[in-house]
C-alpha positions in Angstrom: 283.6 -25.3 -125.9 280.1 -25.5 -127.4 277.9 -22.4 -127.5 275.5 -22.1 -124.6 271.8 -21.5 -125.3 269.8 -18.8 -123.7 267.6 -20.4 -121.0 265.2 -19.1 -118.4 265.7 -19.6 -114.6 262.9 -22.1 -114.5 264.4 -24.1 -117.4 267.7 -24.2 -115.7 266.2 -25.4 -112.4 264.4 -28.2 -114.3 267.7 -29.3 -115.9 269.6 -29.2 -112.6 266.8 -31.2 -111.0 267.3 -33.9 -113.7 270.9 -33.9 -112.7 270.1 -34.7 -109.1 269.7 -31.2 -107.5 266.9 -30.5 -105.0 265.3 -27.2 -104.5 265.9 -26.3 -100.9 264.4 -22.8 -100.5 263.5 -19.6 -102.3 264.2 -16.0 -101.2 262.6 -13.5 -103.5 263.4 -14.3 -107.1 266.4 -16.6 -106.2 266.0 -20.4 -105.8 268.7 -22.3 -103.8 269.4 -25.8 -105.0 271.6 -28.5 -103.4 273.0 -31.9 -104.3 274.7 -34.4 -102.1 277.4 -36.5 -103.7 280.3 -38.7 -102.6 282.6 -35.7 -102.7 280.3 -33.6 -100.4 277.4 -31.2 -100.8 277.2 -28.8 -103.8 274.9 -25.8 -103.8 274.0 -23.1 -106.3 271.6 -20.2 -106.6 269.5 -19.6 -109.7 267.7 -16.3 -110.3 264.2 -16.7 -111.8 264.7 -14.4 -114.8 263.1 -14.8 -118.1 266.5 -15.0 -119.8 269.8 -15.7 -118.0 272.9 -13.9 -119.3 275.5 -16.3 -120.6 278.0 -15.2 -118.0 275.4 -15.9 -115.3 274.7 -19.3 -116.7 278.4 -20.1 -116.8 278.8 -19.0 -113.2 275.9 -21.2 -112.1 277.3 -24.2 -113.9 280.7 -23.7 -112.4 279.2 -23.2 -108.9 277.2 -26.4 -109.3 280.1 -28.3 -110.8 278.2 -29.3 -113.9 280.1 -29.4 -117.1 278.8 -27.7 -120.3 278.6 -31.0 -122.1 276.6 -32.5 -119.2 274.3 -29.5 -119.3 273.8 -29.6 -123.0 272.9 -33.4 -122.9 269.9 -32.6 -120.6 268.4 -29.8 -122.8 
């Protein structure tokens, strides 16, 4: 698996929006995104931190069903 870069919460939200996610709401420093696909709705929560930990980024990608390769293509 390729090495993941360090990104901020805002950068991750911009990438997920390019992949079809829509920002639904925000509670505090967490933004909730949603995407409707043929297989159903997919949602994820992104914290607005300056730098996301690699484990947090992996968890968000898993929750949003976005592969690492798909994510890296959009950077």
